[in-house]
TIFI-157046 format. One record per residue (C-alpha): residue number from 1; residue in one letter; x, y, z. Coordinates in nm, 4 decimals, decimal comma. Example, Ala and Ser with C-alpha at 12.3 -4.5 7.8 and 13.67 -1.06 7.14 Angstrom:
BEGIN
(pt 1 "a" (1,2300 -0,4500 0,7800))
(pt 2 "s" (1,3670 -0,1060 0,7140))
This chain:
BEGIN
(pt 1 "m" (-1,5863 7,0038 -0,8892))
(pt 2 "a" (-1,9495 6,9733 -0,7873))
(pt 3 "e" (-2,0519 6,8293 -1,1236))
(pt 4 "g" (-1,9780 6,4681 -1,0175))
(pt 5 "p" (-2,1967 6,4679 -0,7015))
(pt 6 "n" (-2,4554 6,6746 -0,8895))
(pt 7 "l" (-2,4744 6,4149 -1,1655))
(pt 8 "a" (-2,5006 6,1335 -0,9110))
(pt 9 "r" (-2,7931 6,3071 -0,7363))
(pt 10 "r" (-2,9750 6,3605 -1,0658))
(pt 11 "l" (-2,9100 5,9993 -1,1642))
(pt 12 "v" (-3,0679 5,8762 -0,8400))
(pt 13 "r" (-3,3779 6,0845 -0,9154))
(pt 14 "h" (-3,4139 5,9289 -1,2631))
(pt 15 "r" (-3,6418 5,6278 -1,2124))
(pt 16 "g" (-3,5550 5,4521 -1,5362))
(pt 17 "a" (-3,1796 5,4795 -1,4780))
(pt 18 "v" (-3,2165 5,3589 -1,1179))
(pt 19 "a" (-3,4254 5,0611 -1,2294))
(pt 20 "g" (-3,1740 4,9702 -1,5010))
(pt 21 "l" (-2,8815 5,0079 -1,2624))
(pt 22 "a" (-3,0559 4,7925 -0,9995))
(pt 23 "i" (-3,1265 4,5125 -1,2488))
(pt 24 "l" (-2,7712 4,5256 -1,3842))
(pt 25 "s" (-2,6257 4,5223 -1,0326))
(pt 26 "a" (-2,8344 4,2165 -0,9421))
(pt 27 "l" (-2,7338 4,0369 -1,2626))
(pt 28 "g" (-2,3698 4,1276 -1,2060))
(pt 29 "l" (-2,3753 3,9916 -0,8500))
(pt 30 "l" (-2,5436 3,6699 -0,9661))
(pt 31 "a" (-2,2872 3,6324 -1,2443))
(pt 32 "l" (-1,9940 3,6903 -1,0089))
(pt 33 "g" (-2,1359 3,4465 -0,7547))
(pt 34 "a" (-2,2323 3,1801 -1,0091))
(pt 35 "p" (-1,9640 2,9280 -0,8990))
(pt 36 "w" (-2,0964 2,9436 -0,5413))
(pt 37 "l" (-2,4679 3,0047 -0,6088))
(pt 38 "s" (-2,5110 2,7294 -0,8699))
(pt 39 "p" (-2,6811 2,4264 -0,7163))
(pt 40 "r" (-2,5110 2,1879 -0,9642))
(pt 41 "d" (-2,2356 2,1656 -1,2231))
(pt 42 "p" (-2,3722 2,3481 -1,5327))
(pt 43 "i" (-2,2233 2,1002 -1,7825))
(pt 44 "k" (-2,2678 1,7735 -1,5940))
(pt 45 "t" (-2,5281 1,5496 -1,7609))
(pt 46 "s" (-2,7739 1,3187 -1,5878))
(pt 47 "p" (-2,9940 1,1336 -1,8413))
(pt 48 "r" (-3,2128 0,9862 -1,5646))
(pt 49 "t" (-3,3347 1,3312 -1,4617))
(pt 50 "a" (-3,3768 1,4778 -1,8105))
(pt 51 "l" (-3,6638 1,7202 -1,8776))
(pt 52 "q" (-3,7594 1,7628 -1,5119))
(pt 53 "a" (-4,0095 2,0465 -1,4632))
(pt 54 "p" (-3,9201 2,3371 -1,2315))
(pt 55 "g" (-3,9687 2,2329 -0,8695))
(pt 56 "s" (-3,7914 2,1371 -0,5498))
(pt 57 "g" (-3,5450 1,9024 -0,7234))
(pt 58 "y" (-3,4516 2,1468 -1,0002))
(pt 59 "l" (-3,5411 2,5081 -0,9254))
(pt 60 "l" (-3,5705 2,6035 -1,2949))
(pt 61 "g" (-3,6010 2,2495 -1,4287))
(pt 62 "s" (-3,3514 2,0361 -1,6212))
(pt 63 "d" (-3,2788 2,0178 -1,9931))
(pt 64 "q" (-3,2816 1,7241 -2,2349))
(pt 65 "f" (-2,9445 1,6055 -2,1008))
(pt 66 "g" (-3,0428 1,6344 -1,7346))
(pt 67 "r" (-2,8339 1,9477 -1,6788))
(pt 68 "d" (-2,9591 2,1998 -1,4246))
(pt 69 "v" (-3,1124 2,5009 -1,6046))
(pt 70 "a" (-3,0665 2,7336 -1,3049))
(pt 71 "s" (-2,6929 2,6625 -1,2931))
(pt 72 "r" (-2,6603 2,7111 -1,6674))
(pt 73 "v" (-2,8510 3,0413 -1,6587))
(pt 74 "l" (-2,6233 3,1742 -1,3816))
(pt 75 "h" (-2,3069 3,0776 -1,5676))
(pt 76 "g" (-2,4588 3,2063 -1,8920))
(pt 77 "a" (-2,4930 3,5493 -1,7313))
(pt 78 "r" (-2,1161 3,5604 -1,6803))
(pt 79 "i" (-2,0503 3,4812 -2,0454))
(pt 80 "s" (-2,3111 3,7189 -2,1894))
(pt 81 "l" (-2,2014 4,0167 -1,9780))
(pt 82 "v" (-1,8338 3,9581 -2,0592))
(pt 83 "v" (-1,9135 3,9203 -2,4308))
(pt 84 "g" (-2,1048 4,2501 -2,4258))
(pt 85 "l" (-1,8291 4,4378 -2,2428))
(pt 86 "i" (-1,5454 4,3075 -2,4599))
(pt 87 "s" (-1,7377 4,3608 -2,7848))
(pt 88 "v" (-1,8179 4,7226 -2,6975))
(pt 89 "s" (-1,4602 4,7796 -2,5804))
(pt 90 "i" (-1,3330 4,6595 -2,9193))
(pt 91 "a" (-1,5803 4,8855 -3,1020))
(pt 92 "v" (-1,4929 5,1927 -2,8923))
(pt 93 "g" (-1,1199 5,1184 -2,8967))
(pt 94 "i" (-1,1137 5,1143 -3,2783))
(pt 95 "g" (-1,4011 5,3465 -3,3686))
(pt 96 "a" (-1,3223 5,6356 -3,1323))
(pt 97 "p" (-0,9620 5,6941 -3,2549))
(pt 98 "i" (-1,0797 5,6750 -3,6168))
(pt 99 "g" (-1,3475 5,9354 -3,5459))
(pt 100 "l" (-1,1044 6,1597 -3,3557))
(pt 101 "v" (-0,8414 6,1575 -3,6297))
(pt 102 "s" (-1,0928 6,1860 -3,9115))
(pt 103 "g" (-1,2864 6,4737 -3,7560))
(pt 104 "y" (-0,9845 6,6718 -3,6364))
(pt 105 "y" (-0,7567 6,6528 -3,9400))
(pt 106 "g" (-1,0260 6,6399 -4,2094))
(pt 107 "s" (-0,9159 6,6766 -4,5711))
(pt 108 "r" (-0,8209 6,3643 -4,7682))
(pt 109 "l" (-0,7673 6,1539 -4,4578))
(pt 110 "d" (-1,1250 6,2211 -4,3492))
(pt 111 "a" (-1,2554 6,1407 -4,6975))
(pt 112 "v" (-1,0712 5,8072 -4,7142))
(pt 113 "l" (-1,1649 5,6948 -4,3621))
(pt 114 "m" (-1,5297 5,7923 -4,4014))
(pt 115 "r" (-1,5628 5,6119 -4,7335))
(pt 116 "v" (-1,4406 5,2938 -4,5625))
(pt 117 "i" (-1,6908 5,3528 -4,2814))
(pt 118 "d" (-1,9668 5,4130 -4,5388))
(pt 119 "v" (-1,8935 5,0764 -4,6991))
(pt 120 "l" (-1,9206 4,9054 -4,3583))
(pt 121 "l" (-2,2428 5,0934 -4,2807))
(pt 122 "a" (-2,3943 4,9590 -4,6019))
(pt 123 "f" (-2,4202 4,6169 -4,4326))
(pt 124 "p" (-2,6634 4,5512 -4,1470))
(pt 125 "g" (-2,4692 4,5034 -3,8215))
(pt 126 "i" (-2,5737 4,1427 -3,7603))
(pt 127 "l" (-2,5052 4,0491 -4,1245))
(pt 128 "l" (-2,1573 4,2016 -4,1069))
(pt 129 "a" (-2,0896 4,0181 -3,7786))
(pt 130 "l" (-2,2151 3,6957 -3,9373))
(pt 131 "a" (-1,9777 3,7385 -4,2315))
(pt 132 "i" (-1,6807 3,8147 -4,0044))
(pt 133 "v" (-1,7364 3,5212 -3,7700))
(pt 134 "s" (-1,7850 3,2891 -4,0693))
(pt 135 "v" (-1,4414 3,3894 -4,1952))
(pt 136 "l" (-1,2797 3,3637 -3,8506))
(pt 137 "t" (-1,4454 3,0251 -3,7739))
(pt 138 "p" (-1,7119 2,9760 -3,5036))
(pt 139 "g" (-1,6204 3,0365 -3,1413))
(pt 140 "l" (-1,6980 3,2693 -2,8529))
(pt 141 "g" (-1,3754 3,4693 -2,8911))
(pt 142 "n" (-1,4385 3,5267 -3,2600))
(pt 143 "v" (-1,7974 3,6297 -3,1869))
(pt 144 "m" (-1,6713 3,9081 -2,9597))
(pt 145 "i" (-1,4329 4,0262 -3,2320))
(pt 146 "a" (-1,7036 4,0088 -3,4996))
(pt 147 "v" (-1,9665 4,1941 -3,2952))
(pt 148 "g" (-1,7094 4,4559 -3,1948))
(pt 149 "l" (-1,5879 4,5148 -3,5508))
(pt 150 "a" (-1,9456 4,5345 -3,6794))
(pt 151 "a" (-2,0153 4,8204 -3,4356))
(pt 152 "v" (-1,7013 5,0226 -3,5193))
(pt 153 "p" (-1,8760 5,2445 -3,7824))
(pt 154 "t" (-2,1351 5,3600 -3,5261))
(pt 155 "y" (-1,8713 5,4891 -3,2835))
(pt 156 "a" (-1,6481 5,6314 -3,5558))
(pt 157 "r" (-1,9349 5,8373 -3,6975))
(pt 158 "l" (-2,0493 5,9513 -3,3528))
(pt 159 "v" (-1,7022 6,0668 -3,2420))
(pt 160 "r" (-1,6317 6,2352 -3,5767))
(pt 161 "a" (-1,9532 6,4385 -3,5525))
(pt 162 "s" (-1,8659 6,5490 -3,1978))
(pt 163 "v" (-1,5109 6,6446 -3,3008))
(pt 164 "l" (-1,6312 6,8441 -3,6028))
(pt 165 "s" (-1,8506 7,0474 -3,3690))
(pt 166 "a" (-1,5888 7,0906 -3,0945))
(pt 167 "r" (-1,2938 7,1865 -3,3154))
(pt 168 "e" (-1,4719 7,5063 -3,4262))
(pt 169 "q" (-1,5108 7,6327 -3,0697))
(pt 170 "v" (-1,3288 7,9502 -2,9671))
(pt 171 "y" (-1,1207 7,7826 -2,6968))
(pt 172 "v" (-0,9857 7,5280 -2,9481))
(pt 173 "e" (-0,8863 7,8064 -3,1858))
(pt 174 "a" (-0,7218 7,9914 -2,8974))
(pt 175 "a" (-0,5251 7,6772 -2,8059))
(pt 176 "r" (-0,4056 7,6530 -3,1665))
(pt 177 "a" (-0,3125 8,0223 -3,1704))
(pt 178 "i" (-0,0826 7,9900 -2,8698))
(pt 179 "g" (0,0970 7,6950 -3,0312))
(pt 180 "g" (-0,0784 7,4029 -2,8636))
(pt 181 "r" (0,0149 7,0632 -3,0014))
(pt 182 "d" (-0,2463 6,8502 -3,1727))
(pt 183 "r" (-0,2205 6,5808 -2,9054))
(pt 184 "t" (-0,2768 6,8363 -2,6275))
(pt 185 "i" (-0,5721 6,9949 -2,8053))
(pt 186 "l" (-0,7307 6,6574 -2,8732))
(pt 187 "t" (-0,6926 6,5229 -2,5196))
(pt 188 "r" (-0,7551 6,8422 -2,3189))
(pt 189 "y" (-1,0117 7,0344 -2,5219))
(pt 190 "i" (-1,1848 6,8040 -2,7701))
(pt 191 "l" (-1,1970 6,4649 -2,5976))
(pt 192 "p" (-1,4084 6,5913 -2,3014))
(pt 193 "n" (-1,6787 6,6916 -2,5504))
(pt 194 "v" (-1,6801 6,3385 -2,6922))
(pt 195 "v" (-1,6943 6,1426 -2,3659))
(pt 196 "a" (-2,0595 6,2070 -2,2730))
(pt 197 "p" (-2,2231 6,0896 -2,6007))
(pt 198 "l" (-1,9718 5,8050 -2,6197))
(pt 199 "i" (-2,0688 5,6770 -2,2728))
(pt 200 "v" (-2,4396 5,6895 -2,3593))
(pt 201 "t" (-2,3951 5,5107 -2,6930))
(pt 202 "a" (-2,1654 5,2490 -2,5402))
(pt 203 "t" (-2,4188 5,1760 -2,2635))
(pt 204 "l" (-2,6966 5,1302 -2,5175))
(pt 205 "g" (-2,4566 4,9327 -2,7383))
(pt 206 "l" (-2,3975 4,6767 -2,4620))
(pt 207 "g" (-2,7524 4,5494 -2,5000))
(pt 208 "t" (-2,7195 4,5331 -2,8776))
(pt 209 "a" (-2,3876 4,3470 -2,8477))
(pt 210 "i" (-2,5398 4,0886 -2,6119))
(pt 211 "l" (-2,8327 4,0366 -2,8497))
(pt 212 "s" (-2,6010 3,9999 -3,1508))
(pt 213 "a" (-2,3763 3,7517 -2,9697))
(pt 214 "a" (-2,6800 3,5505 -2,8570))
(pt 215 "a" (-2,8131 3,5488 -3,2143))
(pt 216 "l" (-2,4816 3,4173 -3,3492))
(pt 217 "s" (-2,4701 3,1501 -3,0782))
(pt 218 "f" (-2,8293 3,0574 -3,1613))
(pt 219 "l" (-2,7173 2,9993 -3,5217))
(pt 220 "g" (-2,4313 2,7807 -3,4020))
(pt 221 "l" (-2,1546 3,0291 -3,4803))
(pt 222 "g" (-2,0870 3,1421 -3,1242))
(pt 223 "s" (-2,0281 2,9367 -2,8102))
(pt 224 "q" (-1,9992 2,5646 -2,8681))
(pt 225 "p" (-2,1394 2,2759 -2,6567))
(pt 226 "p" (-2,1353 2,2196 -2,3660))
(pt 227 "t" (-2,0745 2,5891 -2,2798))
(pt 228 "a" (-2,3599 2,7451 -2,0822))
(pt 229 "e" (-2,4439 3,0550 -2,2882))
(pt 230 "w" (-2,7901 3,2078 -2,3204))
(pt 231 "g" (-2,8071 3,2103 -2,7007))
(pt 232 "r" (-2,6851 2,8518 -2,7176))
(pt 233 "m" (-2,9408 2,7479 -2,4541))
(pt 234 "l" (-3,2199 2,9012 -2,6618))
(pt 235 "a" (-3,1057 2,6976 -2,9627))
(pt 236 "e" (-3,0860 2,3756 -2,7603))
(pt 237 "g" (-3,4353 2,4217 -2,6202))
(pt 238 "r" (-3,6209 2,5162 -2,9379))
(pt 239 "d" (-3,7093 2,1520 -3,0156))
(pt 240 "y" (-3,8637 2,1108 -2,6683))
(pt 241 "l" (-4,0766 2,4248 -2,6471))
(pt 242 "r" (-4,4033 2,2341 -2,5975))
(pt 243 "e" (-4,2991 1,9670 -2,3492))
(pt 244 "a" (-4,0111 2,1543 -2,1757))
(pt 245 "w" (-4,0732 2,5276 -2,2174))
(pt 246 "w" (-3,8363 2,6159 -1,9313))
(pt 247 "i" (-3,5199 2,5217 -2,1256))
(pt 248 "s" (-3,5559 2,8255 -2,3539))
(pt 249 "t" (-3,7762 3,0508 -2,1404))
(pt 250 "f" (-3,5341 3,1265 -1,8570))
(pt 251 "p" (-3,2277 3,2112 -2,0707))
(pt 252 "g" (-3,4614 3,4182 -2,2901))
(pt 253 "l" (-3,5775 3,6089 -1,9820))
(pt 254 "g" (-3,2126 3,6629 -1,8880))
(pt 255 "i" (-3,1414 3,8215 -2,2275))
(pt 256 "m" (-3,4577 4,0333 -2,2085))
(pt 257 "l" (-3,3819 4,1653 -1,8577))
(pt 258 "t" (-3,0199 4,2449 -1,9416))
(pt 259 "v" (-3,1034 4,4341 -2,2612))
(pt 260 "l" (-3,3928 4,6145 -2,0885))
(pt 261 "a" (-3,1629 4,7224 -1,8040))
(pt 262 "m" (-2,8978 4,8472 -2,0488))
(pt 263 "n" (-3,1584 5,0490 -2,2407))
(pt 264 "l" (-3,3073 5,2012 -1,9249))
(pt 265 "l" (-2,9646 5,3005 -1,7966))
(pt 266 "g" (-2,8570 5,4328 -2,1368))
(pt 267 "d" (-3,1737 5,6427 -2,1711))
(pt 268 "g" (-3,1198 5,7807 -1,8220))
(pt 269 "l" (-2,7588 5,8729 -1,8943))
(pt 270 "r" (-2,8633 6,0379 -2,2193))
(pt 271 "d" (-3,1207 6,2515 -2,0371))
(pt 272 "l" (-2,8593 6,3537 -1,7796))
(pt 273 "l" (-2,5564 6,4096 -2,0046))
(pt 274 "d" (-2,7186 6,5692 -2,3111))
(pt 275 "p" (-2,7224 6,9475 -2,2480))
(pt 276 "r" (-3,0070 6,9910 -2,4959))
(pt 277 "l" (-3,2333 6,7872 -2,2642))
(pt 278 "k" (-3,1471 6,9783 -1,9457))
(pt 279 "v" (-3,4059 7,2166 -1,8091))
């Protein structure tokens, strides 16, 4: 019962995790408050005020269409965080059951499922996502599906490895001996051993998902104009890097801070939840 408060106290003492959590909390609050915090409409154009440098009129400057960069960055945070969460949810929702079933039942089912996973692992994640979104047609919804499906092999392999280790434990064999059903054994005895590494990998995977989605949007396969999305903003500002550096710089900083925060928090959770790292 004391494990929860204990974990919270150790998390507070981990500087990297606290820093990552603080940055993520700030970004989350800014994203939630974007409709009220944005000084202007993020998609409204104003050609007369195009390419205004950061200052009193435009806090973070304006882009080539006269749109307020600060407003677009705030609304872009909402999109990027949601894309990351949904993509990882898709990956965990598909990959974890595959790993559970494959690791627990083994035999031919394990061989078939793992060969399919091996084929998917043969492709780099971003290349697989690129192929999927090209088939599904460009769009933000399809990007989330593509990034999620591309990450399924990672979670399937992770969960399978944890299940293979847990199913040989004495308490699992005892549960089988007294006639425990497979569903009961999986949910009560094996799943708790899978949760900790799954949480850590999913936290780290959020940053990767955001980067992948931004990369696809940068290539024109993700969000479409005039949506305010960080990857799309980077693409729109690349032709103005010399005379209007702020168009790409601020969304790029948003991506960097978000991924950094996810990595710091993920590393902290790994240090806390991995028993091999406990002193």
